[in-house]
C-alpha positions in Angstrom: 15.4 -8.1 2.4 14.2 -7.0 -1.0 10.5 -6.8 -1.8 9.7 -7.7 -5.4 6.9 -5.5 -6.7 5.1 -7.1 -9.6 2.9 -5.7 -12.4 -0.8 -5.3 -11.5 -1.8 -5.3 -15.2 -0.5 -6.5 -18.5 0.8 -3.8 -20.9 3.9 -1.7 -21.4 6.1 -0.3 -18.6 6.4 3.5 -19.3 7.7 5.0 -16.1 6.3 7.7 -13.9 8.2 10.6 -15.5 6.0 10.9 -18.6 2.6 10.8 -16.8 0.3 13.7 -17.3 0.0 14.2 -13.5 2.6 16.2 -11.7 2.1 14.4 -8.4 3.0 11.0 -9.9 5.5 12.3 -12.5 7.6 14.1 -9.9 7.4 11.1 -7.5 5.9 13.3 -4.9 3.9 10.4 -3.6 6.9 8.1 -3.9 9.1 6.4 -6.5 7.9 3.6 -8.7 6.9 3.2 -12.3 3.8 3.1 -14.4 2.2 0.6 -16.8 0.2 1.5 -19.9 -2.3 -1.4 -19.8 -3.4 -3.6 -22.7 -6.7 -2.2 -24.0 -8.9 -5.1 -23.0 -11.2 -5.8 -20.0 -9.5 -7.5 -17.1 -8.3 -7.5 -13.5 -5.9 -5.2 -11.7 -4.0 -7.5 -9.3 -2.1 -7.1 -6.0 1.6 -6.2 -6.8 2.8 -7.7 -3.5 1.3 -10.1 -0.9 -0.2 -8.3 2.1 -3.2 -6.5 3.5 -5.5 -4.2 1.5 -5.1 -1.1 3.7 -7.1 1.2 1.4 -9.4 0.2 -1.4 -11.2 2.6 -3.7 -12.6 1.8 -7.1 -9.7 3.7 -8.8 -6.9 2.9 -6.4 -5.7 0.6 -3.7 -2.8 0.2 -1.2 -1.3 -3.1 -0.3 0.8 -3.3 2.9 3.4 -6.1 2.9 3.9 -8.0 6.2 7.1 -6.0 6.8 5.1 -2.7 6.7 6.1 -1.5 3.2 3.1 -0.2 1.3 2.5 -0.1 -2.5 -0.1 2.1 -4.1 -1.7 1.1 -7.4 -3.6 4.0 -9.1 -5.8 3.0 -12.1 -5.5 5.8 -14.7 -5.1 9.5 -14.3 -7.9 11.7 -12.9 -10.2 8.7 -12.5 -11.6 9.6 -9.0 -15.4 9.4 -9.4 -15.2 7.7 -12.8 -17.5 4.6 -13.0 -16.7 1.3 -14.6 -14.6 -0.3 -11.8 -15.6 -3.5 -10.0 -14.2 -4.2 -6.5 -13.2 -7.8 -6.3 -11.9 -7.7 -2.7 -12.6 -5.8 0.4 -10.5 -3.3 2.5 -8.7 -5.3 5.2 -8.5 -8.5 3.1 -5.2 -10.4 3.1 -4.2 -11.0 -0.5 -1.4 -12.9 -2.2 0.6 -11.2 -4.9 -1.3 -11.5 -8.2 -4.7 -11.7 -6.6 -7.4 -9.8 -8.5 -8.4 -6.7 -6.6 -10.4 -4.6 -9.2 -12.1 -5.4 -12.4 -12.0 -2.8 -15.2 -11.8 -2.0 -18.8 -9.0 0.5 -19.8 -11.0 1.2 -23.0 -13.8 2.6 -20.9 -11.3 4.9 -19.1 -9.8 6.1 -22.4 -13.2 6.6 -24.0 -14.1 8.9 -21.0 -11.2 11.1 -21.9 -8.8 9.8 -19.2 -5.4 8.1 -19.4 -5.7 4.5 -18.3 -1.9 4.3 -17.4 -1.5 2.7 -13.9 1.0 4.1 -11.5 2.7 1.6 -9.1 4.3 3.5 -6.3 6.5 2.5 -3.3 5.1 4.7 -0.6 7.5 6.3 1.9 10.5 5.0 -0.1 13.6 6.7 -1.4 14.3 6.4 -5.1 17.7 4.8 -4.4 15.9 1.9 -2.6 14.3 0.7 -5.9 16.0 -1.2 -8.6 15.0 -2.7 -12.0 12.5 0.0 -13.1 12.9 -0.7 -16.9 10.7 -0.2 -19.8 8.9 -2.6 -22.2 6.2 -5.2 -22.3 5.0 -6.8 -19.1 2.4 -9.4 -18.0 0.4 -9.4 -14.7 2.8 -10.8 -12.1 6.0 -10.0 -13.9 8.6 -8.1 -11.6 8.5 -4.4 -12.0 11.1 -3.4 -9.4 12.7 -4.6 -6.2 12.6 -2.5 -3.1 15.5 -2.9 -0.7 
């Protein structure tokens, strides 16, 4: 059964390949895509329904009921950067689209970091994902399916 992974932010789908981070760009962590967020304050939302396995201000992992895990990383090199507001707790069960972190991508950019969000299917093979296109996206729009 395919798992539909949705966009955690509104913006433009740009893909992982162009990210200024070799770990994400080379899909070392896993395949997926990236979204360049709209430059306005807002929420970063769960890309799938499941349990928040890990929750840090700059990143979180949601594990779907079937065990597949999706990582959302807010910006590049943002570990330790302030300006994030946790809206959920590690261990919470969340529906797809539920707000997890509050942030302002303008703050991230003003601090000299890329606000582009990586959305990664952990422990997946690239050929298991379909639909990783480019272009505008809203929170909750499908990014890719994981079979």
